[in-house]
TIDO-430179 format. One record per atom (N, C-alpha, C): residue number from 0; atom name; x, y negated, z. Coordinates in nm, 4 decimals. Layout:
N
+-----+-------+----------+----------+----------+
| num | atomo |        u |        v |        w |
+-----+-------+----------+----------+----------+
| NUM |    CA |        X |        Y |        Z |
...
+-----+-------+----------+----------+----------+
end
This chain:
115
+-----+-------+----------+----------+----------+
| num | atomo |        u |        v |        w |
+-----+-------+----------+----------+----------+
|   0 |     N |   0.0695 |   0.1155 |  -0.0052 |
|   0 |    CA |  -0.0107 |  -0.0090 |  -0.0285 |
|   0 |     C |   0.0955 |  -0.1152 |   0.0073 |
|   1 |     N |   0.0533 |  -0.2091 |  -0.0965 |
|   1 |    CA |   0.1420 |  -0.3564 |  -0.1164 |
|   1 |     C |   0.1682 |  -0.4133 |   0.0171 |
|   2 |     N |   0.2264 |  -0.5134 |   0.0576 |
|   2 |    CA |   0.2576 |  -0.5927 |   0.1784 |
|   2 |     C |   0.2181 |  -0.7221 |   0.1547 |
|   3 |     N |   0.1472 |  -0.7792 |   0.2198 |
|   3 |    CA |   0.1312 |  -0.9175 |   0.1448 |
|   3 |     C |   0.1554 |  -0.9929 |   0.2669 |
|   4 |     N |   0.2285 |  -0.9919 |   0.3771 |
|   4 |    CA |   0.2763 |  -1.0812 |   0.4592 |
|   4 |     C |   0.4424 |  -1.1613 |   0.3843 |
|   5 |     N |   0.5052 |  -1.0284 |   0.3452 |
|   5 |    CA |   0.6088 |  -1.1162 |   0.2824 |
|   5 |     C |   0.5801 |  -1.2283 |   0.1559 |
|   6 |     N |   0.4685 |  -1.1954 |   0.1083 |
|   6 |    CA |   0.4268 |  -1.3447 |   0.0398 |
|   6 |     C |   0.4040 |  -1.4655 |   0.0301 |
|   7 |     N |   0.3905 |  -1.4357 |   0.1942 |
|   7 |    CA |   0.2840 |  -1.5693 |   0.2597 |
|   7 |     C |   0.4248 |  -1.6630 |   0.2925 |
|   8 |     N |   0.5225 |  -1.6072 |   0.3144 |
|   8 |    CA |   0.6685 |  -1.6488 |   0.3480 |
|   8 |     C |   0.6784 |  -1.7290 |   0.5411 |
|   9 |     N |   0.5279 |  -1.6915 |   0.5601 |
|   9 |    CA |   0.5475 |  -1.7701 |   0.7067 |
|   9 |     C |   0.5984 |  -1.6246 |   0.7935 |
|  10 |     N |   0.7082 |  -1.6012 |   0.8540 |
|  10 |    CA |   0.6910 |  -1.4897 |   0.9872 |
|  10 |     C |   0.6552 |  -1.5042 |   1.0593 |
|  11 |     N |   0.6047 |  -1.5500 |   1.1536 |
|  11 |    CA |   0.4981 |  -1.5713 |   1.2364 |
|  11 |     C |   0.3468 |  -1.5714 |   1.2197 |
|  12 |     N |   0.3083 |  -1.5720 |   1.1141 |
|  12 |    CA |   0.1578 |  -1.5537 |   1.0237 |
|  12 |     C |   0.1592 |  -1.3587 |   1.0081 |
|  13 |     N |   0.0849 |  -1.3552 |   1.1257 |
|  13 |    CA |   0.0298 |  -1.2093 |   1.0689 |
|  13 |     C |  -0.0572 |  -1.1557 |   1.0326 |
|  14 |     N |  -0.0148 |  -1.0984 |   0.9292 |
|  14 |    CA |  -0.1556 |  -0.9998 |   0.8027 |
|  14 |     C |  -0.1773 |  -0.9011 |   0.8371 |
|  15 |     N |  -0.3093 |  -0.8754 |   0.8533 |
|  15 |    CA |  -0.3228 |  -0.7244 |   0.8621 |
|  15 |     C |  -0.3487 |  -0.6397 |   0.7504 |
|  16 |     N |  -0.2844 |  -0.6140 |   0.6875 |
|  16 |    CA |  -0.2738 |  -0.5581 |   0.5895 |
|  16 |     C |  -0.2621 |  -0.4332 |   0.5521 |
|  17 |     N |  -0.2931 |  -0.3622 |   0.6801 |
|  17 |    CA |  -0.2838 |  -0.2016 |   0.6892 |
|  17 |     C |  -0.3994 |  -0.1456 |   0.7685 |
|  18 |     N |  -0.4583 |  -0.0501 |   0.7554 |
|  18 |    CA |  -0.5389 |  -0.0062 |   0.7720 |
|  18 |     C |  -0.5257 |   0.1213 |   0.8926 |
|  19 |     N |  -0.6068 |   0.1462 |   1.0111 |
|  19 |    CA |  -0.5841 |   0.2523 |   1.1152 |
|  19 |     C |  -0.7284 |   0.2606 |   1.1082 |
|  20 |     N |  -0.7518 |   0.3936 |   1.1865 |
|  20 |    CA |  -0.8690 |   0.4354 |   1.2215 |
|  20 |     C |  -0.9143 |   0.4579 |   1.4007 |
|  21 |     N |  -0.9874 |   0.3465 |   1.4552 |
|  21 |    CA |  -1.0279 |   0.3504 |   1.6082 |
|  21 |     C |  -1.1078 |   0.4622 |   1.6230 |
|  22 |     N |  -1.0770 |   0.5598 |   1.6870 |
|  22 |    CA |  -1.1872 |   0.6891 |   1.7330 |
|  22 |     C |  -1.2293 |   0.7019 |   1.8790 |
|  23 |     N |  -1.3450 |   0.6613 |   1.8624 |
|  23 |    CA |  -1.4355 |   0.6747 |   1.9486 |
|  23 |     C |  -1.5020 |   0.8211 |   1.9910 |
|  24 |     N |  -1.5045 |   0.8253 |   2.0886 |
|  24 |    CA |  -1.5379 |   1.0095 |   2.1611 |
|  24 |     C |  -1.6692 |   1.0276 |   2.1955 |
|  25 |     N |  -1.7732 |   1.0643 |   2.1756 |
|  25 |    CA |  -1.9126 |   1.1172 |   2.2205 |
|  25 |     C |  -1.8969 |   1.2803 |   2.2097 |
|  26 |     N |  -1.9843 |   1.2838 |   2.3033 |
|  26 |    CA |  -2.0462 |   1.3913 |   2.3171 |
|  26 |     C |  -2.2008 |   1.4332 |   2.2797 |
|  27 |     N |  -2.2124 |   1.5945 |   2.2269 |
|  27 |    CA |  -2.3134 |   1.6629 |   2.1086 |
|  27 |     C |  -2.3430 |   1.7994 |   2.2288 |
|  28 |     N |  -2.4520 |   1.8268 |   2.1650 |
|  28 |    CA |  -2.4785 |   1.9656 |   2.2521 |
|  28 |     C |  -2.4380 |   2.0776 |   2.1098 |
|  29 |     N |  -2.3552 |   2.1580 |   2.1394 |
|  29 |    CA |  -2.3951 |   2.2830 |   1.9970 |
|  29 |     C |  -2.5202 |   2.3717 |   2.0533 |
|  30 |     N |  -2.4646 |   2.4717 |   1.9322 |
|  30 |    CA |  -2.6190 |   2.5435 |   1.9138 |
|  30 |     C |  -2.6093 |   2.6694 |   2.0725 |
|  31 |     N |  -2.4752 |   2.6693 |   2.1504 |
|  31 |    CA |  -2.5235 |   2.7226 |   2.2578 |
|  31 |     C |  -2.5755 |   2.6651 |   2.3828 |
|  32 |     N |  -2.5671 |   2.5016 |   2.3537 |
|  32 |    CA |  -2.6202 |   2.4206 |   2.4518 |
|  32 |     C |  -2.5037 |   2.3933 |   2.5325 |
|  33 |     N |  -2.3887 |   2.3960 |   2.4693 |
|  33 |    CA |  -2.2714 |   2.2885 |   2.5233 |
|  33 |     C |  -2.1930 |   2.1711 |   2.4776 |
|  34 |     N |  -2.1561 |   2.0865 |   2.5694 |
|  34 |    CA |  -2.1048 |   1.9869 |   2.5396 |
|  34 |     C |  -1.9862 |   1.9602 |   2.4334 |
|  35 |     N |  -1.9997 |   1.9289 |   2.3344 |
|  35 |    CA |  -1.8491 |   1.9054 |   2.2926 |
|  35 |     C |  -1.7934 |   1.7787 |   2.2628 |
|  36 |     N |  -1.6731 |   1.7317 |   2.2006 |
|  36 |    CA |  -1.6739 |   1.5987 |   2.2140 |
|  36 |     C |  -1.6570 |   1.5831 |   2.0327 |
|  37 |     N |  -1.7013 |   1.4662 |   2.0005 |
|  37 |    CA |  -1.6803 |   1.4347 |   1.8867 |
|  37 |     C |  -1.6436 |   1.2710 |   1.8645 |
|  38 |     N |  -1.5301 |   1.2886 |   1.7605 |
|  38 |    CA |  -1.4498 |   1.1566 |   1.7400 |
|  38 |     C |  -1.5279 |   1.0945 |   1.6194 |
|  39 |     N |  -1.5749 |   0.9977 |   1.6729 |
|  39 |    CA |  -1.5836 |   0.9002 |   1.5372 |
|  39 |     C |  -1.5110 |   0.7910 |   1.4951 |
|  40 |     N |  -1.4638 |   0.7802 |   1.4143 |
|  40 |    CA |  -1.3820 |   0.7213 |   1.3325 |
|  40 |     C |  -1.4371 |   0.5668 |   1.2788 |
|  41 |     N |  -1.3571 |   0.4701 |   1.2926 |
|  41 |    CA |  -1.4152 |   0.3248 |   1.2744 |
|  41 |     C |  -1.2638 |   0.2835 |   1.1889 |
|  42 |     N |  -1.2880 |   0.2576 |   1.0676 |
|  42 |    CA |  -1.2075 |   0.1668 |   0.9941 |
|  42 |     C |  -1.1339 |   0.0234 |   1.0329 |
|  43 |     N |  -1.0404 |  -0.0111 |   1.0680 |
|  43 |    CA |  -1.0025 |  -0.1299 |   1.1252 |
|  43 |     C |  -0.8321 |  -0.1737 |   1.0314 |
|  44 |     N |  -0.8618 |  -0.3001 |   1.0255 |
|  44 |    CA |  -0.7500 |  -0.3770 |   0.9628 |
|  44 |     C |  -0.6166 |  -0.3866 |   1.0707 |
|  45 |     N |  -0.5298 |  -0.3655 |   1.0163 |
|  45 |    CA |  -0.3988 |  -0.3826 |   1.1499 |
|  45 |     C |  -0.2876 |  -0.4125 |   1.0765 |
|  46 |     N |  -0.1868 |  -0.4231 |   1.1782 |
|  46 |    CA |  -0.0509 |  -0.4726 |   1.1105 |
|  46 |     C |   0.0522 |  -0.4199 |   1.2202 |
|  47 |     N |   0.1374 |  -0.3084 |   1.1562 |
|  47 |    CA |   0.2783 |  -0.2299 |   1.2690 |
|  47 |     C |   0.3617 |  -0.3247 |   1.2755 |
|  48 |     N |   0.4185 |  -0.3540 |   1.4626 |
|  48 |    CA |   0.4892 |  -0.4236 |   1.4416 |
|  48 |     C |   0.6000 |  -0.3482 |   1.5318 |
|  49 |     N |   0.7262 |  -0.4145 |   1.5566 |
|  49 |    CA |   0.8197 |  -0.3104 |   1.6182 |
|  49 |     C |   0.8028 |  -0.3118 |   1.7804 |
|  50 |     N |   0.8173 |  -0.2260 |   1.8690 |
|  50 |    CA |   0.8076 |  -0.2422 |   2.0520 |
|  50 |     C |   0.9130 |  -0.3133 |   2.0696 |
|  51 |     N |   0.9300 |  -0.3772 |   2.1999 |
|  51 |    CA |   1.0693 |  -0.3980 |   2.1923 |
|  51 |     C |   1.0965 |  -0.3214 |   2.3457 |
|  52 |     N |   1.2646 |  -0.3546 |   2.3058 |
|  52 |    CA |   1.3337 |  -0.2827 |   2.4106 |
|  52 |     C |   1.2681 |  -0.2824 |   2.5633 |
|  53 |     N |   1.2434 |  -0.4008 |   2.6099 |
|  53 |    CA |   1.1695 |  -0.3539 |   2.7424 |
|  53 |     C |   1.0701 |  -0.2826 |   2.7666 |
|  54 |     N |   0.9915 |  -0.2865 |   2.6603 |
|  54 |    CA |   0.8858 |  -0.1694 |   2.6674 |
|  54 |     C |   0.8784 |  -0.0718 |   2.6767 |
|  55 |     N |   1.0385 |   0.0066 |   2.5766 |
|  55 |    CA |   1.0591 |   0.1252 |   2.6086 |
|  55 |     C |   1.1029 |   0.1379 |   2.6975 |
|  56 |     N |   1.1499 |   0.0963 |   2.7661 |
|  56 |    CA |   1.2406 |   0.1051 |   2.9370 |
|  56 |     C |   1.0293 |   0.0790 |   3.0293 |
|  57 |     N |   1.0134 |   0.0265 |   3.0127 |
|  57 |    CA |   0.8972 |   0.0132 |   3.1028 |
|  57 |     C |   0.8077 |   0.1151 |   3.0888 |
|  58 |     N |   0.7898 |   0.1559 |   2.9530 |
|  58 |    CA |   0.6655 |   0.2593 |   2.9350 |
|  58 |     C |   0.7551 |   0.3856 |   2.9742 |
|  59 |     N |   0.8561 |   0.4287 |   2.9777 |
|  59 |    CA |   0.9225 |   0.5314 |   2.9953 |
|  59 |     C |   0.9357 |   0.5748 |   3.1515 |
|  60 |     N |   0.9657 |   0.4704 |   3.2405 |
|  60 |    CA |   0.9132 |   0.4679 |   3.3918 |
|  60 |     C |   0.7740 |   0.5290 |   3.4177 |
|  61 |     N |   0.7253 |   0.4755 |   3.3296 |
|  61 |    CA |   0.5890 |   0.5364 |   3.3962 |
|  61 |     C |   0.5114 |   0.6454 |   3.2999 |
|  62 |     N |   0.6256 |   0.7307 |   3.2337 |
|  62 |    CA |   0.5771 |   0.8435 |   3.1984 |
|  62 |     C |   0.5177 |   0.8571 |   3.0125 |
|  63 |     N |   0.5160 |   0.7365 |   2.9713 |
|  63 |    CA |   0.4774 |   0.6734 |   2.8365 |
|  63 |     C |   0.6132 |   0.7231 |   2.7316 |
|  64 |     N |   0.5640 |   0.7508 |   2.6580 |
|  64 |    CA |   0.6958 |   0.8007 |   2.5146 |
|  64 |     C |   0.6401 |   0.6819 |   2.3929 |
|  65 |     N |   0.6535 |   0.5799 |   2.3979 |
|  65 |    CA |   0.6197 |   0.4414 |   2.2825 |
|  65 |     C |   0.6329 |   0.5019 |   2.1873 |
|  66 |     N |   0.5420 |   0.5063 |   2.0593 |
|  66 |    CA |   0.5929 |   0.5012 |   1.9136 |
|  66 |     C |   0.5837 |   0.4358 |   1.8348 |
|  67 |     N |   0.4737 |   0.3200 |   1.8803 |
|  67 |    CA |   0.4732 |   0.1935 |   1.7948 |
|  67 |     C |   0.3345 |   0.1123 |   1.8306 |
|  68 |     N |   0.3173 |  -0.0498 |   1.8018 |
|  68 |    CA |   0.2438 |  -0.1126 |   1.7860 |
|  68 |     C |   0.1935 |  -0.1535 |   1.6874 |
|  69 |     N |   0.0440 |  -0.1590 |   1.7539 |
|  69 |    CA |  -0.0461 |  -0.1863 |   1.6570 |
|  69 |     C |  -0.0933 |  -0.3423 |   1.6985 |
|  70 |     N |  -0.1214 |  -0.4579 |   1.5617 |
|  70 |    CA |  -0.1785 |  -0.5148 |   1.6239 |
|  70 |     C |  -0.3519 |  -0.5479 |   1.5318 |
|  71 |     N |  -0.4844 |  -0.6113 |   1.6290 |
|  71 |    CA |  -0.5722 |  -0.5757 |   1.5395 |
|  71 |     C |  -0.6736 |  -0.7032 |   1.5710 |
|  72 |     N |  -0.7264 |  -0.7137 |   1.4983 |
|  72 |    CA |  -0.8634 |  -0.8226 |   1.5625 |
|  72 |     C |  -0.9532 |  -0.7801 |   1.6636 |
|  73 |     N |  -0.9170 |  -0.8435 |   1.7527 |
|  73 |    CA |  -0.9779 |  -0.8461 |   1.9239 |
|  73 |     C |  -1.1156 |  -0.7949 |   1.8924 |
|  74 |     N |  -1.1963 |  -0.8120 |   1.8056 |
|  74 |    CA |  -1.3670 |  -0.8284 |   1.7488 |
|  74 |     C |  -1.3524 |  -0.6644 |   1.7316 |
|  75 |     N |  -1.2208 |  -0.6108 |   1.7008 |
|  75 |    CA |  -1.2849 |  -0.4604 |   1.6323 |
|  75 |     C |  -1.2686 |  -0.3752 |   1.7014 |
|  76 |     N |  -1.1830 |  -0.4483 |   1.8110 |
|  76 |    CA |  -1.1585 |  -0.3315 |   1.9540 |
|  76 |     C |  -1.2167 |  -0.3498 |   2.0689 |
|  77 |     N |  -1.2683 |  -0.2239 |   2.0821 |
|  77 |    CA |  -1.3901 |  -0.1607 |   2.1915 |
|  77 |     C |  -1.3477 |  -0.1012 |   2.2912 |
|  78 |     N |  -1.2328 |  -0.0942 |   2.3060 |
|  78 |    CA |  -1.1597 |  -0.0491 |   2.4435 |
|  78 |     C |  -1.1351 |   0.1375 |   2.3797 |
|  79 |     N |  -1.0842 |   0.1514 |   2.2825 |
|  79 |    CA |  -1.1137 |   0.3374 |   2.2218 |
|  79 |     C |  -0.9518 |   0.3760 |   2.2857 |
|  80 |     N |  -0.9416 |   0.5084 |   2.2921 |
|  80 |    CA |  -0.8140 |   0.5475 |   2.3393 |
|  80 |     C |  -0.7209 |   0.5962 |   2.2625 |
|  81 |     N |  -0.8154 |   0.6246 |   2.1425 |
|  81 |    CA |  -0.7690 |   0.7078 |   2.0403 |
|  81 |     C |  -0.7451 |   0.6755 |   1.9007 |
|  82 |     N |  -0.6306 |   0.6666 |   1.8445 |
|  82 |    CA |  -0.6479 |   0.5971 |   1.6858 |
|  82 |     C |  -0.5463 |   0.7075 |   1.5919 |
|  83 |     N |  -0.5950 |   0.6564 |   1.4717 |
|  83 |    CA |  -0.5780 |   0.7396 |   1.3200 |
|  83 |     C |  -0.4555 |   0.6877 |   1.2502 |
|  84 |     N |  -0.3433 |   0.6709 |   1.2169 |
|  84 |    CA |  -0.2374 |   0.5775 |   1.1344 |
|  84 |     C |  -0.1106 |   0.7015 |   1.0923 |
|  85 |     N |  -0.1966 |   0.6114 |   0.9515 |
|  85 |    CA |  -0.0667 |   0.7023 |   0.8712 |
|  85 |     C |  -0.1092 |   0.8747 |   0.8537 |
|  86 |     N |  -0.2198 |   0.9401 |   0.9012 |
|  86 |    CA |  -0.2416 |   1.0730 |   0.9143 |
|  86 |     C |  -0.2249 |   1.1065 |   1.0025 |
|  87 |     N |  -0.2071 |   1.0238 |   1.1430 |
|  87 |    CA |  -0.0974 |   1.0550 |   1.3216 |
|  87 |     C |  -0.2359 |   1.0622 |   1.3642 |
|  88 |     N |  -0.2450 |   1.0983 |   1.4500 |
|  88 |    CA |  -0.2841 |   1.0971 |   1.5989 |
|  88 |     C |  -0.2215 |   1.0525 |   1.6904 |
|  89 |     N |  -0.2861 |   0.9036 |   1.7482 |
|  89 |    CA |  -0.2045 |   0.8525 |   1.8883 |
|  89 |     C |  -0.2884 |   0.7907 |   1.9597 |
|  90 |     N |  -0.2619 |   0.8310 |   2.0658 |
|  90 |    CA |  -0.3120 |   0.7850 |   2.2447 |
|  90 |     C |  -0.2676 |   0.6126 |   2.2505 |
|  91 |     N |  -0.3779 |   0.5473 |   2.2690 |
|  91 |    CA |  -0.3421 |   0.4260 |   2.3456 |
|  91 |     C |  -0.3119 |   0.3841 |   2.5048 |
|  92 |     N |  -0.1690 |   0.3669 |   2.5333 |
|  92 |    CA |  -0.1758 |   0.3552 |   2.6633 |
|  92 |     C |  -0.1914 |   0.2116 |   2.7083 |
|  93 |     N |  -0.1637 |   0.1480 |   2.6063 |
|  93 |    CA |  -0.1796 |   0.0058 |   2.6899 |
|  93 |     C |  -0.1936 |  -0.1355 |   2.5763 |
|  94 |     N |  -0.3053 |  -0.1691 |   2.6228 |
|  94 |    CA |  -0.3172 |  -0.3365 |   2.5342 |
|  94 |     C |  -0.3238 |  -0.4191 |   2.5688 |
|  95 |     N |  -0.2928 |  -0.5461 |   2.5241 |
|  95 |    CA |  -0.3064 |  -0.6545 |   2.5542 |
|  95 |     C |  -0.3862 |  -0.7863 |   2.4264 |
|  96 |     N |  -0.4387 |  -0.8742 |   2.5125 |
|  96 |    CA |  -0.5505 |  -0.9949 |   2.4289 |
|  96 |     C |  -0.4576 |  -1.1048 |   2.4506 |
|  97 |     N |  -0.4494 |  -1.1121 |   2.3284 |
|  97 |    CA |  -0.3238 |  -1.2520 |   2.2686 |
|  97 |     C |  -0.4267 |  -1.3562 |   2.2917 |
|  98 |     N |  -0.3925 |  -1.4632 |   2.2635 |
|  98 |    CA |  -0.4617 |  -1.5979 |   2.2419 |
|  98 |     C |  -0.4986 |  -1.5921 |   2.1382 |
|  99 |     N |  -0.4392 |  -1.5352 |   2.0363 |
|  99 |    CA |  -0.4885 |  -1.5669 |   1.9152 |
|  99 |     C |  -0.5906 |  -1.5311 |   1.8127 |
| 100 |     N |  -0.6469 |  -1.4498 |   1.8840 |
| 100 |    CA |  -0.7496 |  -1.3403 |   1.8598 |
| 100 |     C |  -0.7075 |  -1.2178 |   1.8151 |
| 101 |     N |  -0.5842 |  -1.1984 |   1.8742 |
| 101 |    CA |  -0.5560 |  -1.0585 |   1.8206 |
| 101 |     C |  -0.5211 |  -0.9596 |   1.9574 |
| 102 |     N |  -0.5558 |  -0.8109 |   1.9162 |
| 102 |    CA |  -0.5173 |  -0.7466 |   2.0581 |
| 102 |     C |  -0.3686 |  -0.6260 |   2.0038 |
| 103 |     N |  -0.3040 |  -0.6795 |   2.0931 |
| 103 |    CA |  -0.1779 |  -0.5891 |   2.0610 |
| 103 |     C |  -0.2227 |  -0.4241 |   2.1354 |
| 104 |     N |  -0.2162 |  -0.3060 |   2.0490 |
| 104 |    CA |  -0.2063 |  -0.1865 |   2.0666 |
| 104 |     C |  -0.1356 |  -0.0812 |   2.0519 |
| 105 |     N |  -0.0457 |  -0.0688 |   2.2159 |
| 105 |    CA |   0.0431 |  -0.0267 |   2.2022 |
| 105 |     C |   0.0018 |   0.1549 |   2.2364 |
| 106 |     N |   0.0860 |   0.2379 |   2.1273 |
| 106 |    CA |   0.0365 |   0.3866 |   2.0873 |
| 106 |     C |   0.1833 |   0.5045 |   2.1459 |
| 107 |     N |   0.1493 |   0.6168 |   2.2072 |
| 107 |    CA |   0.2587 |   0.7231 |   2.1552 |
| 107 |     C |   0.1484 |   0.8140 |   2.0893 |
| 108 |     N |   0.2595 |   0.9007 |   2.0466 |
| 108 |    CA |   0.1897 |   1.0364 |   1.9993 |
| 108 |     C |   0.1103 |   1.1226 |   2.0691 |
| 109 |     N |   0.0056 |   1.1567 |   2.0092 |
| 109 |    CA |  -0.0593 |   1.2189 |   2.0714 |
| 109 |     C |  -0.0541 |   1.3884 |   2.0742 |
| 110 |     N |  -0.0323 |   1.4017 |   2.2087 |
| 110 |    CA |   0.0416 |   1.5770 |   2.2478 |
| 110 |     C |  -0.0633 |   1.6291 |   2.2536 |
| 111 |     N |  -0.0808 |   1.7892 |   2.2556 |
| 111 |    CA |  -0.1805 |   1.9017 |   2.3057 |
| 111 |     C |  -0.2948 |   1.8978 |   2.1867 |
| 112 |     N |  -0.2480 |   1.8319 |   2.0771 |
| 112 |    CA |  -0.3638 |   1.8419 |   1.9712 |
| 112 |     C |  -0.3176 |   1.9008 |   1.8324 |
| 113 |     N |  -0.3742 |   2.0136 |   1.8245 |
| 113 |    CA |  -0.3260 |   2.0672 |   1.6789 |
| 113 |     C |  -0.3954 |   2.0152 |   1.5181 |
| 114 |     N |  -0.4837 |   1.8860 |   1.5687 |
| 114 |    CA |  -0.5072 |   1.8768 |   1.4475 |
| 114 |     C |  -0.4420 |   1.7490 |   1.4034 |
+-----+-------+----------+----------+----------+
end
């Protein structure tokens, strides 16, 4: 997918020119009357940014393994704990709502899931 951020020329301008899927979890009953989790994906535009060294250190002390940080529009984020990006599932371990209308999603690779 082409990136438009470089075409704008302003390195401080955040361009949401990538796509990720925020995963909402709901439960449904199956034919055996058991509750099953169902993931409902919601496509949102995002921008992938690097994680700073201090975040690696702090997250590591708390037992997290940071992999990436995505920026999304704050209006699109509804407290989801999972997302899919580039055909990989990630767990959102930390969020930060910025004053410019964006939310930072700090992600680690979701383990224990074979999908």
